[in-house]
N, C-alpha and C positions, 0 to 999 in steps of 0.2 A: 376143783376149786384151788384157789389161791388160800396160800397157810399162813397161820400168822410168822411161820419159820421165812419164807419166803419177803414176803411184807422186813424185815427185818435183816435182814442181810440191802434189802437192796432199798437198804432209806442208813443203816449203818448203827442203828441200833439192840439194846436187847428187849431176844423174844419178852420179857418181861413188861417192858416201859409198853412195848407194841397192841397187849392186854389188858393195860389197865386205861392206854390210846382211846381205844377200840371200845373198853367202855366209858368211859365216860368215870373217870373212876376222878373225883372231886377232890385227896386227897393228896391224887401226884403230879406234884412241879419238877412242869418241863413248859418249857417257848410252844406262846405261840408257832412259829416255822418251826417246829420239830412236827405239834403237833400236825400242821400242812400237811405234810409231808405223804407224814401215817398217814392220813385218810385220803390224798390223792393218789398215793399207791394201792393203795387196799380198790381202790375205786379204777383205777386201770387195769390192773392186775384178772378185776374182776373182766371188761370188755374178753368180746370169744373173738374178736377178726383184725384183721387189720387190712387193710385195702390197699392195693398196688398207687403206688404215686402217682405223680403224672404232674409238670410244673402249667403252674398259672398266673399272669404276669395282675395280676391282684393286693391290693394290700386293702384290709377293712379292720374298723376296730370294733372291738363288744366289750357295749355298755353292759355292768355293770348295778344290780340294784340293792342286791348286798354290799358290804362291807367286807373285806379280807375279812374282820374277825369278827362276822355273824358268820357267812359260813359256815365256818366249824363250828358252828350251833346246831345252825340246816341243811345238810350238804347235801341238796337238793339240787341247790341253785352247783355247787361245785358241782356237780356230778351231769350236768347239765354243760358245763366247759367245758371240763377235758372231753365233751363229745365235738363237744363245736372243734377245740385246737385240732382230738385227734383226726376228725375230717377236712380239717382246715392243712393241717401237716403234710396229709396224704394226697392234696390238690395238691401240693407247694402255690400257697397262699399266704401272704407275711400278716401276724394280725399283729396289734395292735389295742392293749388291757385296759380300762378304764373301766375306777369305783363310785358310782356313783358321783356326775360327773359326765358331763358333754364334748362334743371332740371335740381338740380343743382344732381354735381357726386356724392356725398354721399350717393342721393335720391335712395333709392330704391323703386321700379315703377311696373305694372307690365304690361299701355301704359299708350296712353296719348294722351289726342283732343287739341285738335288744335285748336282755333276761331277765325278770322280774315283770314286776307287777307298774302298768302305762298309762295314762290316762288318754285321752286329744289330747288334751294340751301341752307333754307332755311332748305327746307324738310328734307335736306343731314344732315343738321346739329340738325335735333330734330334723330332721327335714332340711330345716333350713340349712342343715351342712350337709345334706341326700336324699337323695329323691330314693334311696333304693335300704328301705328296713325293713327289715323282718326282727320280730316279737318275733316271744318266745318265752307262753303263758300264761300271757294275757294277750288280750286282741282290741287295741285301742282304737279301732274303725276297720272294721272288715273291709270297706268299700276302696278304703285305697292299702294298705299295710297288711304286704304278709303274716302270716300268725303259725305260729306251731304250739300245740296244748295235749294236754290230754284228758280222760271224759272223768273227771273228779265225779260224775253226778253217780252218772252209769258204776265206780270201784266204790261209788257209799251202800248201793241198791246190793252188789256182788255182798259186800260185808256181813250185810243187815237180812240178807236171804238166809247168809250163811249162819249168821244167830239161829234166828228165830226156825231150821229149820234142826241145827244141834236142841233147840230146847227151850232156848235161853227170852222170857220173857221181861223178864227184867236190866234192860239193854243205859249205859248212859256214855257219853259222849266228853271227849276233850281235847279242848282245839286253841286255834290261834286266833289273833285279832290282825289282821294290819291293815297300813293306813298307806293312801300313796303318797308319793318322797317331799310333795311340794301342799300336805298336809291340808288337803284340798276336803277325804272322806273319808269313810272307811269301806274295804273294797269286799265288795260281800262273799262267801269264798261256800260252794256249791259244796263240797262237802256237811256244811251246817243247815244249808239250804233245805239236800236232803234227807240229815237227817227226822231235822224235822217232818220234810210230807211223807215220806216212808211211813215210819209210825204212828203217826197220826191217826191214819184208816184204822187203821189195829190196833188201834185202843189202849197202842207202848208207850206214849210217849212220854217222857216227865222232868215237865224244865225242871228241876230241882240236879235233878240227874246230868248236868248242863254244864261242864267246865270251860271254861275259855281264859284263855292266856296270853303268851307270847309262844312260837312254835319253835321251843329248847326244851331241853332235857331239867332243865331246871326246873320249868313252867311243869312239864306233865311230873316232874317229882312233889315237887305243893299243891300240886292241885288233886292229885291222888290219893296223898294225905287230908289235904281239904277234903277231902265225896268219903274220905275211909271214916274221919271222923264226924259226915253230917248225918251218913246211913249205917254206919255200925252195922246192925245185924242184915241189915233190906242195904249191905249195900250191893250194888246192882251185878250177874254173875259176869255180864259179857261188857267193856271194854272198845268201844269203838276211837283211837289216837288221829287224830287228821295228821302227825307223820312219821315218822320213824322215834326223828329223840323226842315229841311225847312222850311214847311210849317207853323204849326206854326208859326215859324217867322215872313212868308210870310203873313198872315193873320191882322198879330200886324199892319205893315205895311198898307199895307191896311183899315183895320181900324184906324190908325190916318193921314191917306189923308181925309177918310170921302165917301170912295170908297164900296158899297153894296156888301157884302157877301150872297149871292149866284143869290143878283138882277143884278149886274154889272161883278163881278169877279168870276165865277168858279175855286179847288182848291180841289184840289186831294191830295194827299198824300201816302210814303211809307210805312210802315209796323204794321198798324192797333196794334201801344204800346196800355196801357194801356192811356196814358195822353189826349188821341184822341180824346174820353170819353167828357169829364170831359171845355174841351177849349168851349170857344163859335164865331164864333158855332161848332157846332162836326163838326171833322172836318171827313171826306170823302177817303177811303182812305185801299190802298188793303194788306188785310191782308194777314201777312206772321205769318206761324206756323211753330213761332219759338219755342214754348215749343216743340212741336213736333223737330225740326229738335234734338235738347240738347237732347230727347230725343229717335230719332232715332238715333245717334251720341255714348252714348252707348250701343246698342241693335247690334250697327255691335261691338264696341270692345268685350263687351262678344264673341262676333259669331268667332272675332280673335282670341281671347285665347282660346276659344275653340277645336284651329288648324282647321279657315280658311285660304287656305291658297293663296283665289284668289280674289284679291282687288272686291271693287265693289263702285258703283258711285251710290248716291242714290235724288233724285231728288223732293221734296217737290213743292207741284202745290199751287195758293198763289188763293183768290179773293174779290174782288173787294164789300168795305163793302160802299154804299152812305147815306150819314150824311147830315148836314146842308150845307156846306161848296159846294156844289150842288148838281144843278137839276135832 
């Protein structure tokens, strides 16, 4: 595993700055460009392999659902993007990056990889540019478009099973809400759905212990503080956080309240972003193989460009990583 020193040397900043950025220190005054570089280097150094470089005469567009600023709050999409870019570099594919926009009409591209949540209407808009499209983290139309997803429903089942096996019966959820970019509807989150479906028949579901906000450190912090105020001595002994950013904020709130983790409260997040290894206590989390998602998206697009006609939907498994924030 890369160390904080390794990251600091690559970025050209102090070890202290890297440590405070990775721990989302709200009092640190450092520009978003430096933060982004630190996060990107941390993610890149966590990748385990390099692929021998080849050359393909393709140019593709990566369309980002999140802005660069939003990527800093939720590194999940940044990690997917880096997986795509690394794979394209290995294959000698040119990349045009765009945030929250469509490909320029005069831009000559061979395909699109769209990262984030897209509905059918948005997919049709992208299709006006090219029929060679792969969606990562959503599947607006299984019959027409290739897609790459992670199995968040099964991941949630694995977390809840772990909590119950460890004797937890008072379990809380801290999640995020997302809306399609065109503001047409709220996006259903399989983690939230599974949380209710799994615990209800076991008599363990409590709506008052479900907190929803944004997928950010700040909301994880604020929502956990609210949970502490709401429940006092009946605070859940285990929290499932829908992503690592939320979990990091939750850990900060618990620490400030003098609540010991994991002795009094267990916390498990989702994604296993590189940051999760550097915080205290190290975060237990569901490892989402974001680099594999990115690589798979590129490979699917290359297949499409090689004249595959039938749509493929690839679901990537996850893995529960137990560290210091849970037993």
